[in-house]
N, C-alpha and C positions, 0 to 999 in steps of 0.2 A: 531511226533508220532501217534502210532495207541496205544491205550490202550481196556483191559479188566478189567472191574470193576465188584465188585457182593458186593451186599448188601441185607439185609434182614430188612421188612420193613411192617407196617399196622399190627391191632392186631384187634380183635375181642372182642367187649366191652360188660359189663352185661349194663343194665338198669339204672344202677347207676354209668355207664361212668369207670367203672372199668376193666382192661386189662385181656383176658380170656388166649389171648394166641397169639403168633404172627401168620401171613398168610403166606408170599408170599417172599419166596428168589429169586433176580433176580440176571445174567448175563448179561452186555451190552458191544458191541463195541463201543467204543466214539473214534470220528477223528474230527479234525479240521474241524470248528472251536467251537469246545468243545462246544456247547451248549445241544445236543440232542444223542440219541442213534441212530446209524446206524443201528444196530441191537439188539435183546434182546431175550432171553429167562428164561423162568419162570418154579420154582417149586414150589407147593402149600405143605404148611405144615398141619397137623389137629389141629385148633388152640385149641382143648379141650382136645389135650394130647401132650403139649408142653412143653418142657426143656428150662424155661425162664433163667436159668445161663449163656448162652451165649454160651455154647458148640455144640448146634445143630445148633446155626444161623452160627456161626463162619465155622464148619463142611461143613454145607451144602454150604455156599457161595463159599468155596474153592474147592469142588468137582465140582459144577456149573461151577465155571470160568475156572477150567482147560479144560471141556468138549466143552464151548464155544471157547475156545483158541485152541484149536486142530482144529478146523474148519476154523478159522479166522485169524489164526496166526498173532497176536499182537507184538507188542515190549516189552510188560512187563504186567504184573498183579498187580491191585490194589486190596486189601480185607481190608473192614470195619473193621480193627481193629487198634487202636490207640496204637503202641509200638514202635513208633520211626522210622517207613520206614525200619526195619529190614527184609532180606530176611527169608522168612520162612522156606529154606532148612538151614540153619545155626540155626535154635532152637534146641540148644540142651539145657540140662538141666544146667550146669553152665550158658548159655548166657541167659535164662529165669531167673535164679536167679538174675543178675547182672543189669536186668530190674527195673526202675523205676516205677513200678506200684503195687498197693495193694498187701498182703499176698494172698488174695482168687483169685486174676486175676493172679497170678504166680502159683498158683494151678491148675487155669482152663487150662492156657499155655501147662502146663506139660503133663495133661492128652490129649489136643488137639494134640499135637506135635508126641504123638505115633501114628496118622495119618495122621497129613500134613506134619512133616518133610519127610518122606520116599517119599510120595506123589511129594512134590515140588522138591525135588533131583533127583527123576527120572524125572520129566519132564524136570527139568534144563539139566539134560544130554542128552536127547532127543533133546530138540529145542532150547537149549540156551537162553530160556525166565523164567527170573525170576518170583516169585511170592512174591510182597512185601507187609508187614502188615503195611500200612501206616495211614487209618482208614480216621476221617473225614476232613482232610485237600487237601485230593483228590479231584478235580471237578469231573474225571469219577465217583468215588464213589459217590459222590452227585448226580450224573446223576442216578447210580442205585440206591438211593434212594427213588427219584423222579417216578423212573420206579416200585419199588416195591409199590408205594401208586398206579399208575394206574392198576397195576395187582389184589392191593387188591380189588379195586374197580370192577372190572370184578369180583373176585370173591364173592363180595358181591351181585353183578346184581345174578348170578347164584345162589347164596343161596335164596335168597329174591324169583329168581321167583319158588322156588322149595319149600320153607319154608315159604313165605308171606312177612315176613318182617327181618331186621338187621342192625344192628348199628355196624360200623367199625370205627375206628382212625385212620388218615392219620400220615404219617412221618411228622415231624418238618417242619415248615415254606413252606407248599404247599398245594395248591387247585386241585380239579379237577373238571371238567365238564362234564357230561353225553350227548352225541349228537346220532344224530341217525348213527348206525353203527360204533360209535367210542367213545374212553375215552380220553379226553384231560388232562393235567396236567401242572403246573407249579409252579416254587418257586414264594414264597410270599417275599424273603429277597431281597431288591434292590441291594443287594450290589454283587448279583450272578451273575450278567449281562445277564440275563434272561433266565436261564436254563429252557428248556421244554420239554414235550413228548406226545405222544400220540401211542394208541394201536389200533386195531379194536377189534371189540366187539358185541355181538347181543346185544343190547339194547331196542329192541320192549318190550312195555308191562310194563314199568318199571318205577315207581315216584321215585323221590329223592330230598334230601334235605341236604344243606351242611351249617356247622354253627361251631362257636369256641368251642372248649370242655371245658366245665366250669369249670373243674376241673384241667386243666394243660394248662398253656399259650404256645403260641406257635404253639398251635396241634389244627387241624380243625376235625370235626367226619361228617361220611359219612352217611345218613340214607336211605337206598333203601326197596321199598315195592311192592309189586306184585298189579298191577292196575288191 
């Protein structure tokens, strides 16, 4: 099977390691052997003006995934929303009320469904491709999460080159390495079978350091600065 998956990850951090806002939404095409992306597409948010309720991330993920799927025609789309693998085109209000999620989560999804249910239904009618809200259990979603970390590192390089220095938090259980003309990243979870990725990037003139987030275990911090 061929999958398109989307996720949002990476956060701009304060000097006290508090998140300001999220940075990168990424859609990926994932094919066998399901260890990295065949193709990726990114959209950057403004972390200084970000809706941390979850609405912005899921909405951006759905629209970006559909944009990529129109190009690469996968078998299915996976979104990073853990609501039981339900087809998004079927998320009417009674279905959302029946979900085993928090009341706050239901309110978020009722708001999101106003845009996403028509999108998913129209896309399914046009292509036969389902958009599934499957969440973190999906390997393609995890690969999209890793790529969101790669694009976060790319954003950090560009920000540091313009502003001098920046500190960002990567998605859980992953590390990055900034190399000449590219950024490499991989999962730190030994149970994930060696998931990894890389993207091209202008890395000249940038210093960097990677270390554990002292406030939140399982997460690494990337600092980048202009040399």
